[in-house]
TORMARLUM-195756 format. One record per residue (C-alpha): x, y, z; residue in three letters. Coordinates in steps of 0.5 Angstrom, whole numbers, plus 500, padded with zeros to 3 digits. Layout:
N
XYZAla
...
END
This chain:
526
500500500Met
503507498Lys
505511504Lys
501518505Arg
506524506His
504530509Phe
506537506Glu
510541511Ile
505545514Asp
499540513Gln
496539520Ala
497531523Leu
491528525Ala
493521528His
488515529Pro
491513536Asp
491521539His
485524541His
482530538Lys
486536539Pro
483540545Arg
489544548Ser
494549545Arg
499544546Arg
495539542Asp
494544536Phe
501546536Ile
504539536Ala
500536531Gln
501543526Gly
493545527Phe
496552530Ala
503555529Ala
508556534Gly
509563536Ala
516566538Ala
517569545Ser
523573547Val
525574554Leu
527581556Gly
526587561Ala
523593558Pro
525597564Trp
533595562Leu
535601558Ala
542604557Asn
543610562Pro
549612558Ala
544613552Met
538616556Ala
535623554Ala
529623559Leu
528629563Ser
532629570Pro
525629574Asp
523623570Val
530619569Leu
532620577Asn
525619580Gly
525626583Glu
518626584Asn
518620588Gly
517615583Ala
524612583Asn
523607577Cys
529603575Gln
531605568Leu
538602568Glu
541597563Tyr
542590565Gly
545583563Gly
551586559Ala
556582556Asn
552575557Lys
552570551Ile
546570547Pro
541564548Phe
536561543Ile
532555544Cys
528551539Phe
522548542Asp
519542537Leu
512541539Ala
510534539Gly
515529540Gly
521530535Ala
526525533Asn
533527536Ile
537521538Ala
540517532Gly
537519526Ser
539526528Asn
544527533Val
548521535Leu
547518542Val
551512544Gly
553508550Gly
557510557Pro
563512552Gly
560517548Gly
557518542Gln
561513538Lys
560508543Asp
555505538Phe
548502540Leu
546495537Ser
543495530Ala
536494533Ser
537500538Gly
538504531Tyr
532501528Ser
528503533Lys
531510532Gln
529510525Gly
536507522Leu
536501518Pro
541496518Gly
545499512Asp
545506515Met
547505522Val
553510524Pro
558505524Ser
557502517Val
560504510Val
557510507Asn
557509499Pro
555516498Ala
561519501Thr
568518501Asp
568516509Thr
567509512Asn
561511516Asp
555515517Phe
558520522Val
559527521Asn
563531526Asp
563538522Asp
559541528Leu
564538533Gly
558534536Leu
557528532Ala
551528527Phe
548522523His
551524516Ala
544524513Asp
541528519Ser
536533516Gln
537537522Phe
545537520Leu
543538512Ala
539545514Gly
544547519Ile
550546513Met
545550508Glu
545556512Lys
552556515Thr
558558512Ser
564553512Glu
568559517Ala
562559521Thr
562551522Arg
569551524Glu
567555530Leu
561551533Ile
561545538Asn
556542542Gly
554537547Ala
548532547Val
544530553Ile
540523554Ala
534525557Ala
527522557Arg
521526557Ser
513525557Glu
510525550Asn
505530548Asp
503533555Thr
504539559Gly
507536564Asn
514537561Asn
517543564Pro
522543559His
523551558Asn
530554561Pro
529561559Met
527563566Tyr
533560569Gly
538563563Ile
535570566Tyr
537568573Lys
544567571Ala
544574568Gly
542574561Ala
537580560Ala
536585554Gly
536593553Ala
529592551Leu
526586553Leu
529581558Pro
526575554Leu
522573548Cys
518567546Gly
513565540Ser
508563545Ser
503568549Ser
504562555Ser
508563561Val
514560559Ser
514563552Gly
514556548Gly
510550548Asn
513547554Ser
512550561Met
518552565Ala
520549572Pro
515552577Ala
521554581Ser
525558576Met
519562574Ile
519570575Asp
513574573Pro
517580572Ser
521577567Ala
515574563Arg
517573555Pro
514578550Thr
510574545Lys
514575538Val
513571532Asp
513576526Arg
517582524Pro
511587526Thr
511584533Asp
519586533Val
517593530Thr
511594535Gly
515594541Leu
517601540Val
511603536Asp
508610539Thr
502610534Gly
500616531Gly
505620535Leu
511618530Val
508621524Gly
506627527Leu
512629531Leu
519628532Ser
522623536Lys
524628541Asp
517631541Asp
514624542Thr
518623548Val
516630551Ser
509628550Val
510622554Met
514625559Glu
508630560Ala
503624560Met
508621566Tyr
507628570Arg
500629569Ile
499621571Ser
503622577His
499628580Glu
493625578Lys
495619582Leu
496623588Ser
489625589Ala
487617588Val
485612593Glu
485605591Thr
483603597Gln
488597597Arg
492595602Val
498596598Arg
496603595Asp
503605594Asp
506599590Ile
500600585Ile
501607584Lys
509606583Gln
507601578His
503605574Val
508611575Arg
513607572Cys
509604567Ser
509611564Tyr
516613565Ala
519606562Lys
514607556Ser
518614555Ala
524611556Asp
523606551Ile
522611546Val
528615548Ser
532609547Gln
529606541Phe
525610537Gly
529612532Gly
532605531Ile
529600525Asp
528594529Leu
525590523Ser
529584521Pro
526585514Leu
530591513Ser
537588516Asp
541586510Pro
544580514Glu
538577515Ile
534578508Val
537580502Gly
542578496Asp
547577502Glu
543575507Gly
541569511Ile
534568508Phe
531571501Ser
525575500Ala
521569498Ala
523565504Asp
520570508Met
513567506Ala
515561511Asp
512563518Arg
517559521Glu
523563517Phe
519569519Arg
519567526Lys
526565527Thr
528572523Ala
524576529Ser
527572535Val
534572533Met
534580531Lys
532581538Leu
537576541Val
543577537Leu
543584535Asp
543590540Gly
545597541Pro
552600543Leu
553600550Gln
557605554Ser
563601554Asn
563600546Gly
561593546Val
554591542Ala
549589547Gly
542585545Ala
535588545Tyr
533581549Ala
537577553Gly
534570551Ala
529567546Gly
524561545Thr
522559538Ile
516554538Thr
516550531Met
509546531Gly
507539527Gly
513535530Tyr
508529533Asp
510526526Tyr
509519527His
505518521Thr
507512518Gly
512515513Asp
518518514Arg
518523509Ala
513528513Thr
518528519Gly
524529514Glu
522535511Ser
520538518Arg
527536521Asp
530540515Leu
526546516Arg
528546523Ala
535545521Gly
535551517Arg
532555522Cys
538553527Met
543554522Gly
540561521Ala
541563528Val
548560528Leu
550564522Glu
547571524Tyr
551570530Ala
557569526Ala
555575522Lys
554579528Lys
561577531Gln
557574537Lys
557568541Pro
551564542Val
548558545Met
543554542Met
539549545Tyr
534544542Val
529540545Phe
522536544Ser
516533549Asp
518526548Gly
520523542Ser
518517536Val
520510535Phe
520506528Ser
518499527Asn
523497522Gly
519498516Met
522503511Thr
520509507Asp
523508500Asp
520514497Ser
525520495Ile
523524501Gly
524518506Gly
530515503Arg
530508505Gly
529510513Lys
525507518Gly
518510518Val
516513525Trp
510509528Thr
509512534Gly
510516540Asp
516513545Asn
519517551Gln
525512552Gln
528515545Thr
528522547Ala
534527548Ser
536534547Ala
542538545Phe
546544544Phe
550548540Leu
555553542Val
558558537Tyr
564563539Asn
567568534Pro
574568537Thr
575560537Gln
572553537Lys
569552544Pro
573547548Gln
570540551Ile
572539558Ile
577533558Gly
585532558Ala
584526553Thr
580524547Glu
576519551Asp
574524557Glu
572529552Gln
568524549Ala
564522555Arg
563530557Asn
560531550Gln
555526552Gln
551527558Ile
548521560Gly
548515555Phe
543510552Met
542502553Arg
544498547Ala
537497545Ser
536505544Gly
533507550Asp
535512555Val
539509561Glu
535513566Thr
540512571Ser
546515567Ser
545522570Ser
540526574Pro
537529568Ala
536522564Ala
529521568Asn
528528571Asn
526534566Val
527539571Asn
534537572Ser
535537565Leu
533544565Val
538545571Glu
543542567Ser
542547561Val
543553565Val
549550569Leu
552549562Asn
550556560Tyr
553559566Met
560554565Ala
561558558Leu
562564562His
566561568Gly
561562573Glu
559554574Gln
561556581Gly
555560582Asn
550555580Phe
549552587Gly
548559590Ser
543561585Ile
539555584Phe
540552592Glu
535546591Lys
538543584His
538536584Gly
544535579Leu
549533584Gly
556533582Asn
556539577Leu
563537574Asp
560531571Ala
554535568Met
558540565Thr
561539558Ala
565546556Phe
570550558Gln
569557559Pro
569561552Leu
575564551Gly
END
């Protein structure tokens, strides 16, 4: 019987799944787009560039609002939330036994991960001049026919790829459920990441900014991600409506300062009859002050990714035609905010947002074929590659993290269509084959894995391991069977890139990682 292949944006209806009822269900099965979110604090503006009047800037009327810049010089962080349970291990990133990625699994283990016997990592690859199906071009070992890898390679230059390295974490998580606190952005924020315009951004209006929730212990309501999933969301961050066309930027700021002063006087005569009347009034006053400050700082800056020739254009990462694809628009918008930014007083380029989540829907792709999943993996890879290449163009480091809620398995049957390329069909959900990975780009030198020998480096590059059967060994690391610990390990590795691993225990006092050295992959970036 001919296998049905789904178009790249076609919704996936599964007979073994209930009809979509929640936002997560709609995103995972592709019935709704996964929006993007960016994390950043709107009050973190640069005082060196401030042009507000002294009474507003310094709180001389008692408002005492915090308008200072924060989070300078932290490594930008972007995560991809592939909603629905995408394949990561085996057919994309290799995950091996206790010895690391190249401590290969059994043939049946790779079959479960979608690789037939003639495509397992250790056999001769007739399509290349190598004797296996392993590709190390990004430092982290991928399967040579990985569509994540193909997309990344398509969007990155050779020079960029030479400065990338990565690590993989063997970690199971529940399939298609809201009980996966996968999103690390609040933890990244607690580690110091913040932007001049926003603390965080994300493609969803959820608390986490993504499809998966955030660990409850990390959530900070004051840093809730701002929803961003298209270029107009980016430009709308500093949109003052009709004032822009009627007045100059300076006059617009003056009008907004006047609104602040009038509101301050009015509030003095208002009784809210609430217990914390002073705090309520403080928030109202500061909202006006912050709005004026944002226009003062960013009112004359074109934030649109469509206007950035390094993103869109003949020399850009995307073509103008690419912008018809919602996932490319979303990626362009988030990476513009996280990887671009205003010049700080120390001469270093900052960031508009400290971290961002890009949610991509339709990754519940166990459709009984392989081509459907391959096309979606390829597009995700192109988005990942775009982030890495834009970081290279901006000469900024970046940590890019990829995760999904659960995973899939193959029953060994193959899809021999052009799109399936003889790989195993995705048969159903399987949380036991799940993993997550991150890539790090550093413009000055290739990120270095911890370890004095190649064997030590191989073990550190893979946190936890899999059984020969292709299932996560749940006792292989604290993160292997606990999604909260998985998020903690990602934040730990982010801090380690800054040489701040020693501060982890004081910021996250109740963490469950145990020996932090055993959970750390990289040396601090040089």
